N, C-alpha and C positions, 0 to 999 in steps of 0.2 A: 376627633377624639373617639367617635364611634368605631371608625376603622381600626384605630389603635387597640381598642378594647377587644374587637373581634380577633385581631392577630394574637393578642395575649391569651384569649380563651382558646384559640386553635393550638397555640404552643403548649398550653397546659394539658390539652387533650392528648397531644402527640407525645409529650415528654413524660407525663406522669400517670399513665393509665393504670399502672400496677402498684404505684407507691401508696404507702399508707402509714400514718402515725396512729390512727384510730380507725376502727371499722367503718365509722360513719363520716369521717372527715372528707369533704368534697375535694377532688384534685385541684380545683381552681384556687382553694385557699392555700394549698401547699405551694402552688405557683406564686401566689401573692407573697407568701412568706419568703421564698427565694428572692423575689424582686425587691423586697423591702430594704435589703442591704445594698444591692447593686444599683437600683434605680428606684429610690423611695417615692418620687413623684408619680411614676407609672403605677407603683403599688397602691398609692392613695387613690389614683383614678380608678383602678380596677376594683378596689374595695368599695369605693363610693357607688360604683355601678351595681354592686351586689347587695346593697343595703336592704331593698325590699324583699329580695329573694331570701336573705338570711332570717327574716322574721318568721318564715315557715319552717325553719330547720330546728332540730332538737336543741336543748339547752347547752349541751357540751359543744356543739358546732357554733352556736351563737357566742359563747364565751371565748372560743378560740378566735372567732372573727373580730370581737371587740379587742382582744389582746393584740391582733395584728394591726388593727387601726391605730392603736397607741404606739406600736412599734414603728409603723411607717411614718407617723407624725414625728416621732423622736428622731428617726434617721434623716428626715428632711429638715432637721434643725429648726423645727417649729416649737416655740417655747410652750410648755404646759402651763395652763392658767388655773387648773382645778384638779382635784383628786377624785371627782365624782365618777369619772370613767373607769379608773383603775381599781378603786376599792371593791366594787362588786366582783370583779374578775379575781382578785386576790382571795376574797372570802369564799368564792365558789371552789377554787382550786384547793384551798385549805380544807374546806368541808369534804370534798371528794377525795382528798389525799392523792392528787394527781402529781406523781413524782416527775413526769416529763415537763409539764408546763408550769408547775409552781415556782421553780427557781427563776424562770424568765419573768413570771408575773411579779415576783418580789423585786427583781432587778429594775423593771420599768416603774414600779412603785417608788423605788429609790430615786430614779431619774425625775419623776414628777415632783417629788418633795424637794429635790435639789433645785429645780426650776422655781418652785414656790418659796425658796429661801429658808426652808425648814431643815437645816443641816443635821440635827440630831435624829429627826424622823428618817431622813434619807439614809443615814448611817445604819439605823436600826434595820431597815429593809434590805440594804446591801448585805449585812451580816446574816440576816435570815436566809438570803439567797445562798450564801456559802454553807450554812447549816443544812440546807435542803439538798445539797449535792454531795455524792461520794467523792473520794479522793481523786480518782482518775476518770471521772465522767463529766459530761457537759462542759468541756474545756472552752468551747466558744462562748458560753455564757460566763463561765468562771473568769476568763481573762478580762471581759468587760467589767465585771464586778470589781475585780482588783484595781483596774485602771481608774474607775470612778471613785473608789474609796481613796486611792492615792491623790486624785485631784481634790477631793473633798478635804483631805488632811492638809494639802498644800494651801488651800484657801484659809485654813484655820491656823497657818504657820506651824503645823506639826510636821516638820520636814523629815525627821527620822522615820516616823510612822509612814509617811507618804513614800519614801524611798523603798521601804520594805514591801509595800503593796505593789509598786511598779516592778520590783524584782520578781514577785510572784506572777504578775501578769506576763512578764517576759518568758518565764519558764513555760507558761501555758502556750504562748504563741510559738515558742520553739518546738514544743511537742506537736502543735498543729501545723508547723512549717508555714506559718502565716507571716510572710515577709513585711507586708504592709503594717500589721500589728507591731512587729518588731521595730519598725521605723519610729512609731509613736512611743514605744516602750523606752528606746534609747534616748529619745528627746526628753521624755518625762523624767527619766533618771538624771539626765544632764541638768534639768531645771532644779531638781532636788539637791543635787550636789552643789549647784551654784548658790542656792539659798543657804546651804550649810557651810559656806565659805571654803569650798574645796574646788578652786578654779581648775586645777589640773585634771581632776576627775570629770568635771563638767565639760571641759573642752574635748576630752577624749570621747565621751559619749555623744556630743554634738557631731563631731567628725565621723564617728562610727555610723550614726544615723544618716548623715548626708551621703556617705559612701554607699550605703545600702540603697538610698534613693537613686543614685546614679546607676547602680547595677540593675535596678528595676526600670530605669528609664522613665521615672515619674518626676517630670519637671515641676509639677505643681507642689509635690511634697518637698522637692529640693528647694524651691523658693521659700516655703514655709520654714525649712531648717535654716536657710540663709537669714531669715528675719530674726530667728533666735540667736544665731551667731552675731548678728549686728548688735542686738541688745547686750550680749555677753561682752563684746568689745567696747561698747559704750560705757558699761560699768567700770571697765578697766582704763578708760580714757584713751583707748587706742582708736582714734577717729578715722585714720585712713582705712584700716581693716574694717571698721564699722560701715564706712561709706560704700566700700566695695561689696560687702555682703548685702547691704540694704538695696543697692541697685539691682542685684539679682532678685531679691525678695519682691520688689515692686513690679516685676514682670508677670503678667498673666495671673493677677490675684483672683482667687475664688471668693465667693461671698462669705464663706465660713472662716476665711483667713483675714478678712479686711480689718476686723477690730484689732487683732494682735499686731499686724504689720503696720497699720496706720498709727497705732500708739508708739511703736518703736521709731517710726519716721518722724513723728512730732517731737519725740524726745531728742532725736539726733539733731534736727534742724534748730531746735530751741537751744541746745548745748553749743552749737557752732555759731549762734547769734544770727541765724537766717530767719528773722521773725516772720516774714511774709509766708514762707513755706510752712513754718511751724503752725501759724495761725490757720492756714488752709486745711492742714491735716487735723487740727483740733476741731474745726468746724465739721469736717467729714465724720469724725468720731461721734459727734452729737447726733448724727443720723443713723450710724450703723454699729456703734460700739456697744460693748457690754456695760453693765453698771459700773464696773471698775474703770473701764476705759473712759466713760463719760465723766466720771468724777475727776480723772486725770486731766481730761480736756478742759473742764470748767476751771480747774486750778491753773492750768497753763494759760488760758485766755485771760484769767484774772491778772496774772503776772504781766502779760503783754499789754493789757489795757492800762495798767499802772504805769508801765514804761512810756506809753503814749500819752499819759496825762488824762485819760478818760476815766476819772474816778467813779462816775455813776455806773458806767458799763462794768467796771471792775467789781463794784459792789454787787451788781446783779449776778455776775458769774460766780462770785465767791458765795453768795447765798445758795445758788444751785449746787455748788460743790459741797457745801455743808449739809444740805438736804440729802444728797447722795451718800455723803460720809455717814450720816445717821443710819441710812438704810443698810450700808455695808457693815456698820457696827452691829446692827441687829442680826445680820446674817452670820457675822463672825462670832460664834459662841464656842470659843476654843475650849474653855474649861468644861463645858457640857459634853462636847465631843470627846475630850480626853477621858472624862469619867465614864461616858457610855462605852467607849472602845475598851477601856480597862475592865469594865464590868463584863463585857462580851468575852474578852480574853480569859477572865477569871472563870466564866461559865464553861468556856471550851475546855479549860484545864480541868475543871471539876468533872465534866463529862468524861474526859479521857481518864482521869483518875478513877472514877467509878467503874469505867469499862475495864481498866487494868486490874482493879481490885477483884471484880467478878471473875476475870480471866485467871488471876492468880489463885483465887479460891477454888475454881474448878481444877486448875492444875495441881493444887495441893491435895484436893480430895482424890483426884486420879492417882497422884503420886503415892498417897498413903495406901490406897487400895492395892496398887502394884507392889508396894513394899511388903504389905501383909501377905499377899499371895506368894510373892517371891520368898519371904521368910518361911512360910509353911512348906512350899515345895522344896526349898533348900534344906530345911530341917529333916523332912522325910528322906530326902536323897542322902543326906549325911549319915543318918542312922542306918539306912540300908547299906551304904558304902562301908561303914565301920564294921557292921556284922560280917559282911562278905570278906573284908580285909583280915578280920581276926581269924575267921575260919581258914582262910587261905594261908595265913602265917603259920597256923598250927600244923597244917598239912605239909607245908614246905619245911618246917623245922624237923618233923619226923623223917621226911625223905632225906633231908641233908644229913641227919645223924646216921641213917642206914648207909648212905653213900660213903661217908667218912670211915665207918667201921670196915666196909668192904675194901676201900682204897688202902687202908693201913696194912691189910693182909695181902696186898697185891705186889707183883714184880714192878709195876710202874712206880710205886711208892719208893722202892729201893733205888731205881734208876734216877728218880727225882732227887733223892738224897745225894747220890754221887755227883749229879750235875751241880748241886749247891756247893759241894766240896771243891770241885774244879773252879767254880766262879770265885770262891773265897781265896783259893790259891793265886788266881789271876790278879785279884785285888791286892794281894800282898806284894806281888811282883811290880805292879804299877806304882804302889806307894814307894817302893825302893827307888824306882826311876825318878819319881817326883822329888824325893829327897836330894838326889844327885843334881837334878836340874835347879832346885832351889839354891844349893850351894853355889852353882855357877852364876845364877842371877844375882846373888848376894855380892859376889866378887865384882860383877859388872857395875852394880849400883854404887859400890864403894869407890870404884875407879872414877865414875861420873862425879861423885861428891868431891873427890880429890881435885878433879879438873876445874870444877866450879870454884872451889875454894882458892885454887891457884889463880884463876881469872880475877876473883875479887881482890886478892893481894896485889895483882898487877894494876887493877883499877885504882886501888888505894895509893900505890906508888905514884901513878900518873896524876892523881888528884893532889897528892902532896907536892909533886913537882910543879903542877899548875899554880897551886897556892904560892909556892916560893916565887915562881916567875911573875905572878901578879904582884906580889910584894915588891919585887925588884922593879917592875914597871912603875908602880906608884911612887917609888923612891927615885926614879930615873930623872936625869936632868931635863929631858924634853917635857915630861909631865909637869915638873916644877915650873918650867918656863911658861907652859900654857896656864898654870895657876897664876903666875905673875901677870900674864896678859889680862886675865879676868879681873884681877885686883886693880890693874892700871887702866882698864877699860879700853884696851887696844886690841886690834885684830891681828892674828899671826900672818906672816908672809908665806909665800909658796914653798920656800926652803924649809921653814919650820913645819909645814904640813907634811912634807916628804919625810922629815926626821921622825915626826910622830908615827907615820905609816910604817917606817922601818922598825921602830921600837915595838909597835903593836905586833908586827909579823914575827919579830924575834921572841916576844914574850908570850904570844897566844898562837903559836903554831900556824904561821902564815895566815893571819886573820883576814887581811885585805884580799888575798888571793881566793880564799873560800867565799868571801862576800861577792867578789866579782863573777864567781861561777853562777850566781843566780841570774845574771843578765847585766846588760849595760846600765850603769848608774851615772846620773849627772854628778858634777863636781860637788854641788851643795848637798846632794843626797849622800855621796860617799863620805864627805866631811862630817855630816850629821851622824852617820853610823859610827865613825871613828870616835866622835865625842861621846856617844852613848856608851861605847865599849870602855872608854876612859873614865866613865862614871861621872861625867859633868851633868849638872842639873839643867833643866829646860831653859831657865832664865840665863844661865851661864853660857849655854850653847847659842842662844839668840845673840848674846854680846859678842862671842867669838866670830859668829858668821854674819854679823851686821844685819840680823833679821829680828822681826818681832817674835815674842813667845808663841803667838798664834801661828806664825809662819812655820816655826819649828814643829809645832803640833800637826800642822797640815802636811808637812813632809813625812813625818812618822806615820800619819794616818794613810797617806797615799801609798807609801812603801808597804804598809801592812796589807792594804787591799790588793796590791799588785802581786805580792809573793806569798801571802799566807791564806789563800783560799777564800778571798772575799771578806776577811775579818777587817774591822775598821777602828779598833781601839788602839791608840798609840802605845799603850802599855804592853799590848801583845807583841808589838815590834821590838820594844825594849827588851822583853824577856827573851825573844829569839836572838837578838844581837849579843846579849850577855852570855847566852849558852854556847856561842861559837868558840 
């Protein structure tokens, strides 16, 4: 250990000779600060070796040293059991107004009270930490504060608030380009979505977190994510996927992951009725689990003992579970947390409103001053401009009158008059030509009218002829024969269909030939078109063609889609056939 401390001191001397956060901060403390996150055990050892030396340092150095001791302990996952160490540090930085260390002091005060089970007090310090930081500063502390607040809200079943905090933490880690932090952000967001009954979003963020672990080649974090996926699949009853994920999670477990992974393993083996494995993991949780995991373990062991007929052991385990349940109930003060957070948000809004009101007041005062100054300057400028303009107009008017009198007595005036006379004579000639052109255009228009009227008369004659031919068709023998077939419920023969086709061609200007120009038609399709032209109803056509009415509608719809640009209404095809 002595050699390790010597190496650490040497590293601090070489790496941080010129670094400073405060003129009196010893470089060795800066080295310990850097070690706290990467290697908290080494940081604790280094800080412990400096204990006697720090007693001789100024108060600001001693407070920084005490803050680092709390930080290293927290990073080493050592549970805080008292607030006696952190409170003097917080009070000192509050009194000194130290903007650099105060947010971090508030953060670790929140961590201490969270370990002590005082959720409202922890939330209060986390919110103070946010208040002590500007918008785009101290992002490393800010992301941890948001993450802790999110976890705190999750324990209180306030999942919407938790999700909002985790999203804020993610934005900080993205700005810091902290990939490890983003792994935990995505995992925490997935947990929140899972609690909010949004499994698709939960699975998306679990997978996103796991993919990032693979990119970073962090197998330990990947195993942690696999345990979360195993729990996710367990909730959905997807046991094969849960087993596969759990096998990955149980490889190379770290001490800080044991509680969560063993809880999920116990749950899985209990669900699949592997009682021995479930009992083993429950017993392990009693040694390493959190208060929540231990409560789960005692309840699971109670159930197992009851199944084995060991009622005394079951009662003992149930008693322990109830004791832990009471402790958890005391920690879970959801309504207090909700009220505290709502008050904090209200205070933040009020501060922002006051700031905006003050800013608006200053802007209004500045605006009023600028308006008055602009009005005075504008008024002076306008008066000066109007005087100058009036004088200029008077001078211009006199000069213009003199020029006009001189011009009326000049040769140029006479020449201008002569040019006007020539222009007027040219206008007279142009009007004469326009009158001639107008007469010619009138004759052309009258001829066009005559042609159009003649065309209309011809169309009227053709329409009259068509109506007459239609009348002859509907009085024809073949049409009557088909009507008889309908009444008798019989189908026409091939000869009768040919007669109908000839009659349609004679009465409707080669109807079938025009129809066949569209393309090849099947016999049923051709007969359907002929019957539409002969104005038989859908039900009558079905009887004559030995089809159902739905079948006739299907043929009309198919023909409409094939030949009328994708339209699919049978009535569209009927209108087209009747127009031929």
